[in-house]
MMTF fields as JSON, N, C-alpha, C and O atoms, coordinates in Angstrom:
{
  "mmtfVersion": "1.0.0",
  "mmtfProducer": "UNKNOWN",
  "numBonds": 479,
  "numAtoms": 480,
  "numGroups": 120,
  "numChains": 1,
  "numModels": 1,
  "chainsPerModel": [1],
  "groupsPerChain": [120],
  "chainIdList": ["A"],
  "bondAtomList": [4, 2, 8, 6, 12, 10, 16, 14, 20, 18, 24, 22, 28, 26, 32, 30, 36, 34, 40, 38, 44, 42, 48, 46, 52, 50, 56, 54, 60, 58, 64, 62, 68, 66, 72, 70, 76, 74, 80, 78, 84, 82, 88, 86, 92, 90, 96, 94, 100, 98, 104, 102, 108, 106, 112, 110, 116, 114, 120, 118, 124, 122, 128, 126, 132, 130, 136, 134, 140, 138, 144, 142, 148, 146, 152, 150, 156, 154, 160, 158, 164, 162, 168, 166, 172, 170, 176, 174, 180, 178, 184, 182, 188, 186, 192, 190, 196, 194, 200, 198, 204, 202, 208, 206, 212, 210, 216, 214, 220, 218, 224, 222, 228, 226, 232, 230, 236, 234, 240, 238, 244, 242, 248, 246, 252, 250, 256, 254, 260, 258, 264, 262, 268, 266, 272, 270, 276, 274, 280, 278, 284, 282, 288, 286, 292, 290, 296, 294, 300, 298, 304, 302, 308, 306, 312, 310, 316, 314, 320, 318, 324, 322, 328, 326, 332, 330, 336, 334, 340, 338, 344, 342, 348, 346, 352, 350, 356, 354, 360, 358, 364, 362, 368, 366, 372, 370, 376, 374, 380, 378, 384, 382, 388, 386, 392, 390, 396, 394, 400, 398, 404, 402, 408, 406, 412, 410, 416, 414, 420, 418, 424, 422, 428, 426, 432, 430, 436, 434, 440, 438, 444, 442, 448, 446, 452, 450, 456, 454, 460, 458, 464, 462, 468, 466, 472, 470, 476, 474],
  "bondOrderList": [1, 1, 1, 1, 1, 1, 1, 1, 1, 1, 1, 1, 1, 1, 1, 1, 1, 1, 1, 1, 1, 1, 1, 1, 1, 1, 1, 1, 1, 1, 1, 1, 1, 1, 1, 1, 1, 1, 1, 1, 1, 1, 1, 1, 1, 1, 1, 1, 1, 1, 1, 1, 1, 1, 1, 1, 1, 1, 1, 1, 1, 1, 1, 1, 1, 1, 1, 1, 1, 1, 1, 1, 1, 1, 1, 1, 1, 1, 1, 1, 1, 1, 1, 1, 1, 1, 1, 1, 1, 1, 1, 1, 1, 1, 1, 1, 1, 1, 1, 1, 1, 1, 1, 1, 1, 1, 1, 1, 1, 1, 1, 1, 1, 1, 1, 1, 1, 1, 1],
  "groupList": [{"groupName": "MET", "atomNameList": ["N", "CA", "C", "O"], "elementList": ["N", "C", "C", "O"], "formalChargeList": [0, 0, 0, 0], "bondAtomList": [1, 0, 2, 1, 3, 2], "bondOrderList": [1, 1, 2], "singleLetterCode": "M", "chemCompType": "L-PEPTIDE LINKING"}, {"groupName": "ILE", "atomNameList": ["N", "CA", "C", "O"], "elementList": ["N", "C", "C", "O"], "formalChargeList": [0, 0, 0, 0], "bondAtomList": [1, 0, 2, 1, 3, 2], "bondOrderList": [1, 1, 2], "singleLetterCode": "I", "chemCompType": "L-PEPTIDE LINKING"}, {"groupName": "PRO", "atomNameList": ["N", "CA", "C", "O"], "elementList": ["N", "C", "C", "O"], "formalChargeList": [0, 0, 0, 0], "bondAtomList": [1, 0, 2, 1, 3, 2], "bondOrderList": [1, 1, 2], "singleLetterCode": "P", "chemCompType": "L-PEPTIDE LINKING"}, {"groupName": "LYS", "atomNameList": ["N", "CA", "C", "O"], "elementList": ["N", "C", "C", "O"], "formalChargeList": [0, 0, 0, 0], "bondAtomList": [1, 0, 2, 1, 3, 2], "bondOrderList": [1, 1, 2], "singleLetterCode": "K", "chemCompType": "L-PEPTIDE LINKING"}, {"groupName": "LEU", "atomNameList": ["N", "CA", "C", "O"], "elementList": ["N", "C", "C", "O"], "formalChargeList": [0, 0, 0, 0], "bondAtomList": [1, 0, 2, 1, 3, 2], "bondOrderList": [1, 1, 2], "singleLetterCode": "L", "chemCompType": "L-PEPTIDE LINKING"}, {"groupName": "ARG", "atomNameList": ["N", "CA", "C", "O"], "elementList": ["N", "C", "C", "O"], "formalChargeList": [0, 0, 0, 0], "bondAtomList": [1, 0, 2, 1, 3, 2], "bondOrderList": [1, 1, 2], "singleLetterCode": "R", "chemCompType": "L-PEPTIDE LINKING"}, {"groupName": "GLY", "atomNameList": ["N", "CA", "C", "O"], "elementList": ["N", "C", "C", "O"], "formalChargeList": [0, 0, 0, 0], "bondAtomList": [1, 0, 2, 1, 3, 2], "bondOrderList": [1, 1, 2], "singleLetterCode": "G", "chemCompType": "PEPTIDE LINKING"}, {"groupName": "HIS", "atomNameList": ["N", "CA", "C", "O"], "elementList": ["N", "C", "C", "O"], "formalChargeList": [0, 0, 0, 0], "bondAtomList": [1, 0, 2, 1, 3, 2], "bondOrderList": [1, 1, 2], "singleLetterCode": "H", "chemCompType": "L-PEPTIDE LINKING"}, {"groupName": "CYS", "atomNameList": ["N", "CA", "C", "O"], "elementList": ["N", "C", "C", "O"], "formalChargeList": [0, 0, 0, 0], "bondAtomList": [1, 0, 2, 1, 3, 2], "bondOrderList": [1, 1, 2], "singleLetterCode": "C", "chemCompType": "L-PEPTIDE LINKING"}, {"groupName": "PHE", "atomNameList": ["N", "CA", "C", "O"], "elementList": ["N", "C", "C", "O"], "formalChargeList": [0, 0, 0, 0], "bondAtomList": [1, 0, 2, 1, 3, 2], "bondOrderList": [1, 1, 2], "singleLetterCode": "F", "chemCompType": "L-PEPTIDE LINKING"}, {"groupName": "GLU", "atomNameList": ["N", "CA", "C", "O"], "elementList": ["N", "C", "C", "O"], "formalChargeList": [0, 0, 0, 0], "bondAtomList": [1, 0, 2, 1, 3, 2], "bondOrderList": [1, 1, 2], "singleLetterCode": "E", "chemCompType": "L-PEPTIDE LINKING"}, {"groupName": "TYR", "atomNameList": ["N", "CA", "C", "O"], "elementList": ["N", "C", "C", "O"], "formalChargeList": [0, 0, 0, 0], "bondAtomList": [1, 0, 2, 1, 3, 2], "bondOrderList": [1, 1, 2], "singleLetterCode": "Y", "chemCompType": "L-PEPTIDE LINKING"}, {"groupName": "SER", "atomNameList": ["N", "CA", "C", "O"], "elementList": ["N", "C", "C", "O"], "formalChargeList": [0, 0, 0, 0], "bondAtomList": [1, 0, 2, 1, 3, 2], "bondOrderList": [1, 1, 2], "singleLetterCode": "S", "chemCompType": "L-PEPTIDE LINKING"}, {"groupName": "ASP", "atomNameList": ["N", "CA", "C", "O"], "elementList": ["N", "C", "C", "O"], "formalChargeList": [0, 0, 0, 0], "bondAtomList": [1, 0, 2, 1, 3, 2], "bondOrderList": [1, 1, 2], "singleLetterCode": "D", "chemCompType": "L-PEPTIDE LINKING"}, {"groupName": "ASN", "atomNameList": ["N", "CA", "C", "O"], "elementList": ["N", "C", "C", "O"], "formalChargeList": [0, 0, 0, 0], "bondAtomList": [1, 0, 2, 1, 3, 2], "bondOrderList": [1, 1, 2], "singleLetterCode": "N", "chemCompType": "L-PEPTIDE LINKING"}, {"groupName": "VAL", "atomNameList": ["N", "CA", "C", "O"], "elementList": ["N", "C", "C", "O"], "formalChargeList": [0, 0, 0, 0], "bondAtomList": [1, 0, 2, 1, 3, 2], "bondOrderList": [1, 1, 2], "singleLetterCode": "V", "chemCompType": "L-PEPTIDE LINKING"}, {"groupName": "GLN", "atomNameList": ["N", "CA", "C", "O"], "elementList": ["N", "C", "C", "O"], "formalChargeList": [0, 0, 0, 0], "bondAtomList": [1, 0, 2, 1, 3, 2], "bondOrderList": [1, 1, 2], "singleLetterCode": "Q", "chemCompType": "L-PEPTIDE LINKING"}, {"groupName": "ALA", "atomNameList": ["N", "CA", "C", "O"], "elementList": ["N", "C", "C", "O"], "formalChargeList": [0, 0, 0, 0], "bondAtomList": [1, 0, 2, 1, 3, 2], "bondOrderList": [1, 1, 2], "singleLetterCode": "A", "chemCompType": "L-PEPTIDE LINKING"}, {"groupName": "THR", "atomNameList": ["N", "CA", "C", "O"], "elementList": ["N", "C", "C", "O"], "formalChargeList": [0, 0, 0, 0], "bondAtomList": [1, 0, 2, 1, 3, 2], "bondOrderList": [1, 1, 2], "singleLetterCode": "T", "chemCompType": "L-PEPTIDE LINKING"}, {"groupName": "TRP", "atomNameList": ["N", "CA", "C", "O"], "elementList": ["N", "C", "C", "O"], "formalChargeList": [0, 0, 0, 0], "bondAtomList": [1, 0, 2, 1, 3, 2], "bondOrderList": [1, 1, 2], "singleLetterCode": "W", "chemCompType": "L-PEPTIDE LINKING"}],
  "groupTypeList": [0, 1, 2, 3, 4, 5, 6, 7, 7, 4, 1, 8, 4, 7, 9, 9, 3, 6, 10, 6, 11, 12, 10, 13, 9, 1, 3, 14, 1, 11, 14, 15, 4, 4, 14, 16, 3, 0, 16, 15, 17, 13, 6, 17, 13, 13, 1, 8, 17, 3, 8, 2, 7, 4, 10, 10, 6, 3, 8, 17, 12, 12, 10, 11, 12, 14, 10, 13, 1, 3, 17, 16, 13, 18, 10, 17, 4, 0, 4, 4, 3, 4, 10, 18, 6, 0, 15, 15, 10, 19, 10, 14, 1, 17, 17, 0, 4, 2, 12, 1, 4, 13, 10, 19, 14, 12, 4, 9, 8, 11, 13, 8, 6, 11, 5, 3, 15, 8, 9, 6],
  "groupIdList": [1, 2, 3, 4, 5, 6, 7, 8, 9, 10, 11, 12, 13, 14, 15, 16, 17, 18, 19, 20, 21, 22, 23, 24, 25, 26, 27, 28, 29, 30, 31, 32, 33, 34, 35, 36, 37, 38, 39, 40, 41, 42, 43, 44, 45, 46, 47, 48, 49, 50, 51, 52, 53, 54, 55, 56, 57, 58, 59, 60, 61, 62, 63, 64, 65, 66, 67, 68, 69, 70, 71, 72, 73, 74, 75, 76, 77, 78, 79, 80, 81, 82, 83, 84, 85, 86, 87, 88, 89, 90, 91, 92, 93, 94, 95, 96, 97, 98, 99, 100, 101, 102, 103, 104, 105, 106, 107, 108, 109, 110, 111, 112, 113, 114, 115, 116, 117, 118, 119, 120],
  "secStructList": [7, 7, 7, 3, 3, 7, 2, 2, 2, 2, 2, 2, 4, 4, 4, 7, 7, 1, 7, 7, 1, 7, 2, 2, 2, 2, 2, 2, 2, 2, 2, 2, 2, 6, 7, 1, 3, 3, 3, 3, 7, 1, 1, 1, 7, 6, 6, 4, 4, 4, 7, 6, 6, 3, 3, 6, 6, 3, 3, 7, 7, 1, 1, 1, 7, 2, 2, 2, 2, 2, 2, 2, 2, 2, 2, 2, 2, 2, 2, 2, 6, 7, 7, 6, 6, 7, 3, 3, 3, 2, 2, 2, 2, 2, 2, 2, 2, 2, 2, 2, 2, 2, 2, 2, 0, 0, 0, 0, 0, 6, 6, 7, 6, 6, 2, 2, 2, 2, 2, 7],
  "xCoordList": [-5.617, -4.343, -3.8, -3.767, -3.391, -2.842, -1.338, -0.611, -0.873, 0.56, 1.387, 0.925, 2.617, 3.561, 4.536, 5.117, 4.705, 5.647, 6.586, 6.166, 7.845, 8.844, 8.749, 8.108, 9.38, 9.24, 9.457, 8.591, 10.599, 10.863, 9.908, 9.627, 9.403, 8.423, 7.104, 6.392, 6.781, 5.557, 5.61, 4.57, 6.796, 6.955, 7.227, 6.515, 8.244, 8.728, 7.724, 7.704, 6.91, 5.968, 4.874, 4.164, 4.724, 3.764, 4.233, 3.455, 5.492, 6.063, 6.29, 6.869, 5.842, 6.046, 5.395, 4.231, 6.176, 5.687, 5.943, 6.13, 5.952, 6.083, 7.503, 7.713, 8.472, 9.862, 10.424, 9.997, 11.387, 11.983, 13.048, 13.528, 13.413, 14.523, 14.192, 15.062, 12.941, 12.541, 11.029, 10.323, 10.541, 9.095, 8.375, 7.312, 8.949, 8.339, 8.263, 7.262, 9.317, 9.365, 8.277, 7.549, 8.168, 7.182, 5.761, 4.907, 5.513, 4.186, 3.813, 2.668, 4.761, 4.534, 4.15, 3.251, 4.823, 4.497, 3.061, 2.304, 2.682, 1.301, 0.308, -0.719, 0.597, -0.305, -0.412, -1.502, 0.699, 0.689, -0.113, -0.875, 0.057, -0.603, -2.109, -2.799, -2.626, -4.075, -4.78, -5.994, -4.02, -4.564, -4.661, -3.813, -5.694, -5.878, -5.2, -4.937, -4.923, -4.275, -2.952, -2.79, -2.005, -0.679, -0.324, -0.745, 0.451, 0.985, 2.453, 3.193, 2.869, 4.253, 5.153, 4.954, 6.143, 7.064, 8.4, 8.776, 9.101, 10.463, 11.376, 11.446, 12.063, 12.946, 12.26, 11.275, 12.793, 12.299, 10.785, 10.248, 10.114, 8.658, 8.131, 8.862, 6.859, 6.251, 6.758, 6.632, 7.319, 7.965, 9.332, 9.687, 10.081, 11.414, 11.362, 12.327, 10.246, 10.12, 10.45, 10.931, 10.203, 10.476, 11.689, 11.942, 12.419, 13.588, 14.781, 15.082, 15.454, 16.615, 17.799, 18.748, 17.754, 18.847, 18.622, 19.472, 17.498, 17.224, 17.99, 17.805, 18.845, 19.616, 19.566, 19.985, 19.047, 18.94, 18.215, 18.605, 17.143, 16.313, 16.894, 16.36, 18.007, 18.657, 18.91, 19.022, 18.997, 19.294, 20.78, 21.648, 21.049, 22.424, 22.713, 23.556, 22.016, 22.202, 23.607, 24.163, 24.167, 25.469, 25.324, 26.297, 24.086, 23.837, 23.591, 23.986, 22.94, 22.589, 22.977, 22.808, 23.489, 23.757, 22.482, 21.58, 22.412, 21.258, 21.117, 20.001, 22.237, 22.214, 21.627, 20.891, 21.955, 21.388, 19.867, 19.136, 19.411, 17.972, 17.27, 16.2, 17.871, 17.267, 17.229, 16.278, 18.242, 18.247, 17.118, 16.458, 16.892, 15.771, 14.448, 13.566, 14.318, 13.088, 12.83, 11.712, 13.866, 13.745, 13.302, 12.402, 13.932, 13.594, 12.179, 11.435, 11.806, 10.449, 9.398, 8.416, 9.603, 8.63, 8.577, 7.509, 9.719, 9.729, 8.952, 8.127, 9.218, 8.534, 7.028, 6.228, 6.653, 5.238, 4.555, 3.337, 5.36, 4.848, 4.137, 3.018, 4.831, 4.305, 5.26, 6.434, 4.729, 5.539, 5.312, 4.261, 6.317, 6.217, 4.968, 4.652, 4.272, 3.078, 1.776, 0.71, 1.85, 0.634, 0.041, 0.772, -1.27, -1.962, -2.412, -3.079, -2.034, -2.323, -3.014, -2.842, -3.788, -4.443, -3.548, -2.959, -3.462, -2.598, -2.905, -1.986, -4.186, -4.552, -4.135, -3.856, -4.088, -3.63, -2.136, -1.683, -1.389, 0.047, 0.229, 1.04, -0.521, -0.441, -0.735, -0.109, -1.672, -2.034, -0.9, -0.801, -0.051, 1.066, 2.27, 3.105, 2.37, 3.562, 3.911, 5.083, 2.953, 3.347, 4.102, 4.98, 3.774, 4.421, 5.809, 6.569, 6.153, 7.451, 8.363, 9.546, 7.831, 8.576, 9.855, 10.858, 9.851, 11.077, 12.198, 13.334, 11.875, 12.906, 13.361, 14.559, 12.404, 12.745, 13.653, 14.668, 13.272, 14.036, 15.465, 16.41, 15.63, 16.972, 17.818, 19.043, 17.188, 17.923, 18.282, 19.375, 17.375, 17.562, 17.461, 17.978, 16.826, 16.547, 17.689, 17.772, 18.568, 19.608, 20.497, 20.927, 20.791, 21.662, 20.967, 21.623, 19.658, 18.888, 18.839, 18.658, 18.999, 18.943, 17.584, 17.481, 16.536, 15.186, 14.774, 13.636, 15.659, 15.318, 14.656, 13.652, 15.219, 14.672, 13.28, 12.439, 13.032, 11.716, 10.699, 9.605, 11.05, 10.114, 9.896, 8.769, 10.984, 10.927, 11.187, 11.263, 11.323, 11.52, 12.915, 13.184],
  "yCoordList": [3.411, 2.71, 2.41, 3.291, 1.207, 0.779, 1.085, 0.629, 1.856, 2.157, 0.924, -0.004, 0.941, -0.14, 0.325, 1.407, -0.525, -0.22, -1.396, -2.553, -1.081, -2.099, -2.473, -1.772, -3.567, -4.134, -3.183, -3.067, -2.492, -1.654, -0.473, 0.008, 0.008, 1.097, 0.638, 1.435, -0.643, -1.172, -1.081, -1.02, -1.07, -0.917, 0.545, 1.137, 1.109, 2.429, 3.559, 4.514, 3.475, 4.57, 4.686, 5.692, 3.696, 3.807, 4.84, 5.276, 5.224, 6.196, 7.556, 8.454, 7.71, 8.942, 10.119, 10.059, 11.201, 12.391, 13.655, 14.731, 13.527, 14.71, 15.178, 16.315, 14.336, 14.712, 13.841, 12.703, 14.396, 13.639, 14.443, 15.452, 13.993, 14.568, 15.882, 16.74, 16.047, 17.254, 17.412, 16.492, 18.582, 18.819, 17.87, 17.348, 17.64, 16.703, 15.298, 14.601, 14.89, 13.566, 13.442, 12.45, 14.434, 14.424, 14.435, 13.676, 15.279, 15.356, 14.017, 13.577, 13.381, 12.076, 11.031, 10.222, 11.047, 10.096, 10.302, 9.34, 11.554, 11.837, 11.308, 10.738, 11.487, 11.002, 9.48, 8.934, 8.804, 7.336, 6.86, 5.898, 7.531, 7.097, 7.35, 6.903, 8.049, 8.23, 6.93, 6.801, 5.982, 4.705, 3.714, 3.697, 2.896, 1.882, 0.559, -0.266, 0.371, -0.866, -0.535, 0.525, -1.462, -1.344, -2.657, -3.73, -2.558, -3.764, -3.866, -2.887, -5.037, -5.262, -5.249, -6.011, -4.367, -4.196, -4.855, -5.064, -5.175, -5.684, -4.573, -4.321, -3.92, -2.832, -1.483, -1.315, -0.524, 0.856, 0.881, 0.181, 1.711, 1.742, 3.157, 4.032, 3.368, 4.674, 5.739, 6.927, 5.369, 6.326, 6.699, 7.877, 5.712, 5.941, 6.844, 7.544, 6.821, 7.577, 9.055, 9.686, 9.617, 11.039, 11.265, 12.389, 10.217, 10.332, 10.873, 10.365, 11.888, 12.432, 11.47, 11.71, 10.387, 9.409, 8.265, 7.382, 8.265, 7.2, 7.483, 8.52, 6.546, 6.662, 5.337, 4.3, 5.393, 4.201, 3.07, 1.907, 3.423, 2.432, 1.852, 0.889, 2.446, 1.934, 3.063, 4.227, 2.698, 3.668, 4.021, 3.15, 5.323, 5.803, 6.723, 7.615, 6.504, 7.299, 7.08, 5.986, 8.129, 7.976, 7.283, 6.772, 7.272, 6.662, 5.156, 4.401, 4.724, 3.312, 2.857, 3.601, 1.653, 1.103, 0.458, 0.131, 0.282, -0.394, -1.797, -2.282, -2.451, -3.787, -3.758, -4.666, -2.71, -2.563, -2.43, -3.056, -1.616, -1.385, -2.677, -3.002, -3.404, -4.668, -5.683, -6.459, -5.688, -6.588, -6.21, -7.09, -4.92, -4.476, -4.94, -5.422, -4.792, -5.218, -6.708, -7.118, -7.503, -8.956, -9.317, -10.137, -8.706, -8.991, -8.523, -9.216, -7.344, -6.824, -7.789, -8.086, -8.275, -9.197, -10.513, -11.109, -10.967, -12.194, -11.989, -12.824, -10.88, -10.61, -10.416, -10.85, -9.766, -9.514, -10.696, -10.705, -11.698, -12.878, -12.47, -12.897, -11.628, -11.139, -11.499, -11.79, -11.473, -11.742, -10.653, -10.013, -10.455, -9.486, -9.761, -10.908, -8.691, -8.79, -8.856, -8.575, -9.225, -9.301, -7.904, -6.916, -7.833, -6.597, -6.73, -7.694, -5.741, -5.794, -4.505, -3.445, -4.628, -3.446, -2.824, -3.517, -1.515, -0.762, -1.076, -1.228, -1.174, -1.443, -2.846, -3.051, -3.806, -5.157, -5.163, -5.863, -4.38, -4.268, -3.608, -4.062, -2.536, -1.846, -2.801, -2.715, -3.699, -4.661, -5.655, -6.187, -5.908, -6.841, -6.198, -6.905, -4.882, -4.207, -4.518, -4.755, -4.529, -4.803, -6.125, -6.22, -7.122, -8.425, -8.499, -9.421, -7.562, -7.619, -6.441, -6.465, -5.423, -4.179, -4.328, -3.689, -5.137, -5.317, -5.892, -5.422, -6.903, -7.502, -6.518, -6.387, -5.815, -4.831, -3.743, -3.371, -3.255, -2.212, -2.668, -1.918, -3.881, -4.373, -4.604, -4.501, -4.913, -5.175, -3.908, -3.815, -2.93, -1.827, -0.413, 0.527, -0.247, 1.117, 1.764, 2.99, 0.958, 1.494, 2.534, 3.474, 2.406, 3.38, 4.104, 4.677, 4.072, 4.721, 6.232, 6.685, 6.994, 8.447, 8.987, 10.13, 8.178, 8.603, 8.132, 8.36, 7.493, 6.936, 7.955, 7.653, 9.155, 10.189, 10.619, 10.964, 10.604, 10.957, 9.917, 10.268, 8.654, 7.568, 7.382, 7.185, 7.448, 7.065, 8.21, 7.992, 9.411, 10.574, 10.761, 11.709],
  "zCoordList": [8.219, 8.107, 9.511, 10.37, 9.728, 11.021, 11.024, 10.141, 12.015, 12.062, 12.387, 13.05, 11.902, 12.167, 13.235, 13.143, 14.264, 15.345, 15.57, 15.594, 15.731, 16.038, 17.506, 18.289, 17.88, 19.209, 20.365, 21.231, 20.405, 21.578, 21.657, 22.754, 20.532, 20.573, 21.197, 21.807, 21.043, 21.655, 23.176, 23.832, 23.728, 25.18, 25.539, 26.351, 24.936, 25.361, 25.14, 25.916, 24.125, 23.865, 24.918, 24.954, 25.76, 26.861, 27.888, 28.737, 27.809, 28.735, 28.073, 28.685, 26.836, 26.084, 26.795, 27.191, 26.951, 27.645, 26.839, 27.406, 25.523, 24.677, 24.438, 24.017, 24.694, 24.446, 23.33, 23.133, 22.608, 21.518, 20.81, 21.326, 19.633, 18.898, 18.204, 18.053, 17.781, 17.049, 17.138, 17.55, 16.751, 16.755, 15.802, 16.135, 14.613, 13.658, 14.24, 14.073, 14.918, 15.534, 16.601, 16.635, 17.459, 18.537, 17.98, 18.437, 17.011, 16.383, 15.76, 15.865, 15.122, 14.503, 15.555, 15.326, 16.693, 17.764, 18.216, 18.347, 18.453, 18.867, 17.833, 18.202, 16.558, 15.502, 15.502, 15.333, 15.689, 15.74, 16.947, 16.849, 18.081, 19.318, 19.327, 20.243, 18.338, 18.226, 17.843, 18.006, 17.339, 16.882, 18.034, 18.926, 18.007, 19.037, 18.689, 19.564, 17.408, 16.967, 16.302, 15.696, 16.425, 15.85, 15.161, 15.592, 14.092, 13.457, 13.829, 13.734, 14.247, 14.665, 13.431, 12.485, 13.468, 12.345, 12.631, 13.785, 11.575, 11.655, 11.149, 9.946, 12.051, 11.654, 11.742, 12.461, 11.0, 11.052, 10.837, 9.979, 11.643, 11.654, 11.413, 10.947, 11.737, 11.511, 12.477, 12.179, 13.606, 14.509, 13.931, 13.874, 13.511, 12.942, 11.698, 11.394, 10.995, 9.743, 9.912, 8.97, 11.084, 11.326, 12.241, 12.673, 12.524, 13.398, 12.602, 11.521, 13.121, 12.414, 12.349, 11.603, 13.12, 13.109, 12.128, 12.007, 11.429, 10.464, 9.173, 8.537, 8.805, 7.571, 6.829, 7.342, 5.618, 4.774, 5.49, 5.384, 6.229, 6.893, 8.169, 8.718, 8.65, 9.856, 10.84, 10.458, 12.118, 13.158, 13.098, 13.168, 12.968, 12.929, 14.113, 14.022, 15.213, 16.418, 16.977, 16.879, 17.558, 18.204, 19.561, 20.116, 20.091, 21.392, 21.298, 22.187, 20.222, 20.052, 18.648, 17.682, 18.537, 17.207, 16.68, 17.451, 15.386, 14.791, 15.366, 15.55, 15.651, 16.229, 17.644, 18.031, 18.417, 19.762, 19.683, 20.45, 18.757, 18.598, 18.182, 18.697, 17.26, 16.819, 17.96, 18.062, 18.81, 19.973, 20.931, 21.485, 21.129, 21.953, 21.346, 22.057, 20.029, 19.354, 19.559, 19.871, 19.382, 19.538, 20.947, 21.131, 21.937, 23.332, 23.654, 24.348, 23.148, 23.394, 22.855, 23.535, 21.644, 21.052, 21.816, 21.954, 22.309, 23.104, 24.408, 24.78, 25.099, 26.364, 26.169, 26.998, 25.075, 24.795, 24.107, 23.928, 23.725, 23.01, 21.711, 21.427, 20.938, 19.669, 18.549, 18.776, 17.329, 16.145, 15.118, 15.084, 14.28, 13.198, 12.366, 12.05, 12.023, 11.193, 11.975, 11.428, 13.247, 14.061, 14.25, 14.32, 14.33, 14.678, 16.123, 16.497, 16.932, 18.363, 18.804, 18.202, 19.857, 20.409, 21.467, 22.296, 21.421, 22.321, 23.783, 24.588, 24.131, 25.53, 25.975, 27.157, 25.064, 25.416, 25.734, 26.639, 24.984, 25.282, 26.638, 27.446, 26.896, 28.193, 29.338, 30.395, 29.141, 30.189, 30.463, 31.569, 29.472, 29.643, 30.327, 30.892, 30.286, 30.798, 32.248, 32.538, 33.173, 34.563, 34.743, 35.6, 33.959, 34.127, 33.48, 33.777, 32.614, 31.933, 32.253, 31.913, 32.896, 33.057, 33.88, 33.559, 34.916, 35.702, 34.843, 34.898, 34.056, 33.2, 32.135, 31.884, 31.496, 30.467, 31.065, 30.477, 32.22, 32.891, 33.164, 32.922, 33.661, 33.99, 32.743, 32.802, 31.629, 30.391, 29.623, 29.065, 29.587, 28.646, 29.217, 28.613, 30.332, 30.806, 31.57, 31.636, 32.147, 33.025, 32.354, 33.023, 31.063, 30.399, 29.247, 28.377, 29.25, 28.189, 28.422, 29.552, 27.365, 27.45, 27.856, 28.301, 27.709, 28.075, 29.471, 29.881, 30.192, 31.511, 32.439, 33.085, 32.5, 33.381, 32.924, 33.754, 31.637, 31.119, 31.572, 32.015, 31.463, 31.789, 33.287, 33.741, 34.046, 35.45, 36.424, 37.633, 35.911, 36.78, 37.282, 38.019]
}
């Protein structure tokens, strides 16, 4: 089975270092990342499935609104030139990151709670 990942996860999970909201959440990420291919999802995905902030299929985090997350997804797909439903290889996404990371960083990373995890 090919895991489904939403737009911002296609970028942000390249910086995953074993930290997250809970042990179940972290374990789930590791399991998803064992796959070489991902299907682009619209909305909550296989990572969100174990997130304690997922409520009724939407992000209910106090740090980010569901609308903020969807805006990140939209921008990620635009930068990666991907569309919902496409199946992509993880290494191909990794190869695209250097060309989009400055823009992504300036748009979303400056106030992200995971910034220190990703960038030290």
